[in-house]
C-alpha positions as CSV (number, residue, x, y, z in Angstrom):
1,M,-23.8,-5.5,-12.1
2,Q,-24.6,-2.9,-10.2
3,N,-22.6,-0.1,-8.9
4,V,-23.5,1.1,-5.8
5,N,-21.9,3.8,-4.0
6,H,-20.2,2.8,-0.4
7,Q,-19.3,5.9,2.1
8,M,-17.1,4.3,4.4
9,K,-17.1,4.5,8.0
10,T,-15.1,5.0,10.8
11,A,-14.7,2.5,13.0
12,K,-14.5,3.4,17.1
13,F,-11.6,1.5,18.7
14,S,-11.0,0.3,22.6
15,R,-8.1,1.1,24.1
16,L,-7.0,-2.4,24.3
17,E,-7.8,-3.1,20.7
18,R,-5.7,0.5,19.7
19,S,-2.8,-0.8,22.1
20,V,-3.1,-4.1,20.0
21,G,-3.2,-2.6,16.9
22,S,0.5,-0.2,18.0
23,I,2.0,-3.7,18.6
24,A,0.7,-5.5,15.4
25,S,1.9,-2.7,13.8
26,R,5.3,-1.9,14.9
27,Q,5.9,-6.0,14.2
28,A,4.6,-5.2,10.6
29,R,7.2,-2.2,10.5
30,R,10.5,-4.1,12.0
31,Q,9.6,-7.4,9.3
32,L,8.8,-5.0,6.4
33,M,12.7,-3.3,6.7
34,E,14.7,-6.6,7.2
35,V,13.2,-7.8,3.1
36,P,14.6,-7.0,0.0
37,W,11.3,-4.4,-1.1
38,D,11.2,-6.0,-4.7
39,R,10.7,-9.3,-3.0
40,F,8.4,-8.2,-0.6
41,H,6.3,-6.3,-3.3
42,K,6.0,-9.0,-5.7
43,A,4.3,-10.8,-2.6
44,Y,2.6,-8.1,-1.7
45,E,0.5,-8.0,-5.5
46,A,0.2,-11.3,-5.3
47,Y,-1.7,-11.6,-2.0
48,I,-3.6,-9.2,-3.1
49,S,-4.8,-11.1,-5.5
50,W,-5.6,-14.0,-3.7
51,Q,-7.8,-12.1,-1.4
52,A,-10.3,-11.0,-4.4
53,F,-10.1,-14.6,-4.9
54,A,-11.2,-16.4,-1.6
55,L,-13.9,-13.6,-0.8
56,W,-15.3,-14.4,-4.9
57,A,-15.0,-17.9,-3.8
58,R,-16.4,-17.4,-0.6
59,A,-19.1,-15.3,-2.4
60,V,-20.0,-17.8,-4.5
61,V,-20.3,-20.7,-2.6
62,D,-22.5,-18.8,0.8
63,L,-25.0,-17.9,-3.0
64,E,-25.0,-21.7,-3.9
65,G,-25.2,-23.1,-0.3
66,S,-21.8,-25.7,-0.7
67,A,-18.9,-25.3,-3.6
68,P,-20.8,-25.8,-7.3
69,S,-19.1,-28.4,-9.6
70,W,-17.6,-25.7,-12.1
71,L,-15.5,-23.7,-8.7
72,K,-14.3,-27.3,-8.0
73,P,-11.5,-27.3,-11.3
74,I,-10.4,-23.9,-10.4
75,L,-10.0,-24.2,-6.8
76,R,-7.9,-27.5,-7.5
77,K,-5.9,-26.0,-10.1
78,R,-4.8,-22.6,-8.0
79,C,-5.1,-24.7,-4.6
80,P,-3.7,-27.8,-4.6
81,G,-5.2,-30.3,-1.8
82,F,-8.0,-27.8,-0.5
83,A,-10.8,-28.5,-3.2
84,Q,-10.5,-32.1,-1.4
85,E,-11.1,-30.5,2.0
86,V,-13.9,-28.5,0.2
87,D,-15.5,-32.0,-1.0
88,R,-15.2,-33.7,3.4
89,S,-16.3,-30.1,5.0
90,R,-19.6,-30.7,6.5
91,K,-19.7,-26.9,6.9
92,P,-18.8,-24.8,3.2
93,E,-19.8,-21.5,5.2
94,L,-16.2,-21.9,6.4
95,L,-14.9,-22.0,3.6
96,G,-13.7,-18.2,3.3
97,L,-12.3,-18.9,6.7
98,N,-10.4,-21.7,5.6
99,L,-9.0,-20.7,2.5
100,L,-7.8,-17.8,3.7
101,S,-6.0,-20.1,6.3
102,W,-4.6,-22.5,3.3
103,I,-3.7,-19.2,1.4
104,H,-1.2,-18.2,3.9
105,N,0.4,-21.7,5.3
106,Q,0.5,-23.1,1.3
107,A,0.6,-20.2,-1.0
108,F,3.1,-17.7,1.0
109,Q,4.6,-20.8,3.0
110,L,8.3,-19.1,2.6
111,A,6.8,-15.9,3.7
112,K,5.8,-17.4,7.0
113,Q,9.1,-19.5,7.4
114,E,11.3,-16.2,6.6
115,G,9.3,-14.2,9.4
116,W,7.5,-12.0,7.6
117,L,4.7,-13.4,7.0
118,D,2.5,-10.6,9.6
119,A,3.9,-7.9,7.5
120,L,2.9,-9.0,4.5
121,V,-0.6,-9.6,5.9
122,F,-0.5,-6.5,7.6
123,Y,0.4,-4.2,4.5
124,G,-1.9,-6.8,2.5
125,F,-5.1,-6.4,4.0
126,R,-5.0,-2.9,4.4
127,D,-4.2,-2.2,0.7
128,T,-6.8,0.0,-1.1
129,R,-8.0,-3.0,-3.5
130,S,-8.7,-5.3,-0.6
131,Q,-10.5,-2.3,1.0
132,A,-12.6,-2.6,-2.0
133,Y,-12.6,-6.3,-2.4
134,W,-13.9,-6.9,1.5
135,T,-16.4,-3.9,1.2
136,Y,-17.9,-5.6,-2.6
137,W,-17.9,-8.8,-0.6
138,E,-20.1,-7.3,2.3
139,H,-22.6,-5.8,-0.8
140,C,-22.6,-9.1,-2.3
141,D,-23.1,-11.2,1.1
142,S,-26.1,-8.9,1.6
143,E,-27.5,-8.3,-1.6
144,W,-27.1,-11.6,-3.5
145,P,-29.9,-13.6,-1.1
146,K,-32.2,-11.0,-2.4
147,R,-31.5,-10.2,-5.6
148,R,-29.7,-13.7,-7.5
149,P,-26.9,-12.9,-10.2
150,A,-27.4,-14.0,-13.3
151,P,-25.1,-15.1,-14.1
152,V,-23.1,-15.6,-11.3
153,P,-19.5,-13.2,-12.1
154,T,-16.8,-14.9,-13.0
155,L,-13.4,-13.5,-11.2
156,A,-12.5,-11.3,-13.3
157,Q,-15.9,-9.8,-13.3
158,W,-16.4,-9.5,-9.7
159,T,-13.3,-8.1,-9.4
160,R,-13.3,-5.2,-11.9
161,S,-16.6,-4.9,-10.2
162,A,-15.2,-4.5,-7.0
163,L,-13.2,-1.8,-8.1
164,N,-15.6,0.2,-9.7
165,W,-17.1,0.6,-6.4
166,K,-17.0,4.0,-5.3
167,L,-15.0,5.4,-2.2
168,Q,-16.5,8.2,-0.2
169,G,-19.4,7.7,-2.9
170,K,-16.9,10.1,-4.7
171,V,-14.4,8.3,-6.5
172,G,-13.6,4.4,-7.6
173,Y,-11.1,2.2,-5.6
174,T,-8.9,2.0,-8.5
175,V,-8.5,6.0,-9.4
176,A,-7.8,5.9,-5.8
177,E,-5.0,3.1,-5.7
178,K,-2.8,4.9,-9.0
179,T,-3.7,8.8,-6.7
180,V,-2.0,6.9,-3.7
181,E,1.0,5.4,-5.9
182,K,1.7,9.0,-7.6
183,Y,2.1,10.6,-3.9
184,I,3.8,7.8,-2.8
185,H,6.3,8.4,-5.8
186,F,6.4,12.2,-4.9
187,E,6.9,11.8,-1.4
188,G,10.4,10.1,-1.9
189,L,11.6,12.8,-3.6
190,V,10.7,14.9,-1.0
191,Y,12.5,12.7,1.3
192,W,15.5,12.3,-0.5
193,L,15.5,16.6,-1.1
194,R,16.0,16.9,3.1
195,P,19.2,16.7,4.1
196,I,20.2,19.7,1.5
197,F,17.4,22.1,4.0
198,Q,20.6,21.1,6.5
199,A,22.9,23.6,5.3
200,A,22.7,27.3,6.7
201,K,21.6,28.1,2.7
202,V,19.4,25.6,0.1
203,Q,21.4,25.5,-2.6
204,L,20.4,22.4,-5.3
205,P,23.4,20.6,-6.7
206,A,22.9,20.7,-10.7
207,H,22.6,16.7,-10.9
208,V,19.8,17.3,-8.7
209,V,18.0,19.8,-10.6
210,V,18.8,17.7,-13.5
211,E,16.6,15.0,-12.1
212,L,13.8,17.6,-10.1
213,R,13.3,19.2,-13.7
214,Q,12.5,15.4,-15.3
215,Q,10.9,13.9,-12.1
216,C,8.7,16.8,-11.0
217,P,9.2,20.1,-12.8
218,G,6.6,21.8,-10.8
219,L,8.1,21.0,-7.5
220,L,11.8,22.4,-9.1
221,E,9.6,25.7,-9.5
222,F,8.3,26.0,-6.5
223,M,11.8,25.5,-4.7
224,S,13.4,28.1,-7.8
225,K,10.9,30.8,-6.3
226,E,10.4,29.8,-2.8
227,I,12.9,28.5,-1.4
228,S,16.1,30.4,-3.6
229,A,19.6,29.9,-2.8
230,H,19.5,32.9,-0.4
231,Y,16.6,32.0,1.6
232,E,17.9,31.2,5.4
233,S,17.2,27.6,5.8
234,N,15.1,26.2,8.9
235,S,14.8,23.0,9.6
236,R,11.1,22.5,8.8
237,D,11.0,24.1,5.5
238,W,11.1,20.6,3.7
239,Q,8.2,20.3,5.2
240,R,6.6,22.9,2.8
241,L,7.4,20.5,-0.1
242,F,4.7,17.7,1.0
243,K,2.0,20.9,1.3
244,W,2.8,21.6,-2.4
245,G,2.4,18.2,-3.3
246,E,-1.0,18.2,-1.4
247,D,-2.3,21.4,-3.5
248,H,-0.6,19.5,-6.9
249,V,-0.1,16.4,-6.4
250,L,-3.4,15.7,-5.2
251,S,-5.7,18.5,-6.4
252,R,-8.0,16.6,-7.6
253,A,-8.5,14.5,-4.7
254,K,-8.1,18.2,-2.7
255,K,-10.7,19.6,-4.9
256,E,-13.3,16.5,-5.4
257,G,-13.6,15.8,-1.4
258,W,-11.7,12.4,-0.7
259,L,-8.2,14.2,0.3
260,D,-8.1,12.7,3.2
261,C,-8.9,9.1,2.3
262,V,-5.8,8.8,-0.5
263,L,-3.5,10.6,2.6
264,R,-4.9,7.2,5.2
265,Q,-4.1,5.2,2.6
266,V,-0.7,6.5,1.5
267,S,0.3,6.3,5.8
268,I,-0.1,2.8,6.1
269,H,1.0,1.4,2.4
270,P,4.2,-0.6,2.7
271,R,6.1,1.7,0.3
272,H,5.5,4.8,2.1
273,V,6.3,3.3,5.4
274,R,9.5,1.6,4.2
275,M,11.1,4.6,2.7
276,A,9.8,7.2,5.6
277,G,11.7,4.7,8.1
278,Y,14.9,4.7,5.7
279,A,14.9,8.2,4.8
280,R,14.9,8.8,9.0
281,L,18.1,6.8,9.4
282,W,19.7,8.1,6.6
283,Y,19.1,12.2,7.0
284,E,20.7,11.8,10.4
285,S,23.7,9.8,8.5
286,R,24.3,12.9,6.1
287,A,24.9,14.8,9.0
288,D,27.8,17.9,7.6
289,Q,28.3,16.3,4.5
290,P,28.2,18.7,1.4
291,A,25.5,19.1,-1.2
292,S,27.4,18.2,-3.5
293,S,27.7,14.9,-2.4
294,H,24.0,14.2,-2.3
295,P,23.6,10.7,-4.5
296,S,21.0,10.6,-7.3
297,F,17.5,9.7,-6.3
298,S,17.8,6.4,-8.6
299,E,20.7,5.6,-6.0
300,W,18.8,6.7,-2.9
301,R,15.5,4.7,-4.3
302,K,17.9,1.8,-4.9
303,D,19.0,2.2,-0.9
304,A,16.0,2.2,0.3
305,E,15.0,-1.1,-1.4
306,R,17.4,-2.8,0.5
307,P,17.1,-4.6,3.6
308,L,18.3,-1.8,6.5
309,R,21.0,-3.7,7.9
310,S,22.7,-4.5,4.7
311,S,22.4,-0.3,3.1
312,P,25.8,1.1,2.5
313,M,24.5,4.2,2.9
314,L,23.5,4.0,6.7
315,P,27.2,3.4,7.9
316,F,26.7,3.7,11.6
317,R,23.2,2.3,11.9
318,A,22.5,-0.7,9.7
319,R,25.7,-3.0,10.7
């Protein structure tokens, strides 16, 4: 399968579209904060895989004009009841839309019943991998009628080709996704450290130093040199750590010119949204708390992954 670069375009939205998007974003964020992260993340990964399946099946049906005989057993196995709809449908071009509807109503029925399907769809559609699948599907929709693939790719082959697509003509979506995940982990460290900067002087407790040495020794070195125990703290000084992260954790993206794409994907990733929302409330709850009582990073992450209302570290906001 030919690997063609794709230049992502910046969409222009009307005021109404931005308003609707803002409402959807707030609703998704609210739902996201009310679900245990492990449950949401498992469904989130499954949703992204289902998108690949739906778009691959749609590409095949669009190419063939109907569901080919070899595709129907796959649909029957993965989508009980849906294959019969395909047989009865007189409009195979609607298969993709109908399949996504089946996925929402059947594969993620529990999320729908519990009230967090909107968040799953909102963030799942915006994931880097989902964007790769949609971008590649657009390519297939345009190019396959001109030059039929021989043979028609399997789901696994189609998915690999999509993830090898180029983001901004520079880097594959797979590499971009891994970079996003790496930076989000770094962000968690910065959010975890923030309350320490409330003190008159920044002093890292011994257990924090040990964890930073294990998690991100470069950041520890930066803090030791630039933000020493004798440096007068500033409420905004902790934000310098993000700049360090862009220069070091995202050094390749910055050098090769796809930093903005990574930061954009970070900003709409559910783990980032969840951590940032939790961190803001947690920071407020740590007012006047001594640095010596700072929780470990693992404790902080574990609490951040609970539903907001059940967080023991947020007694005045989560009850």
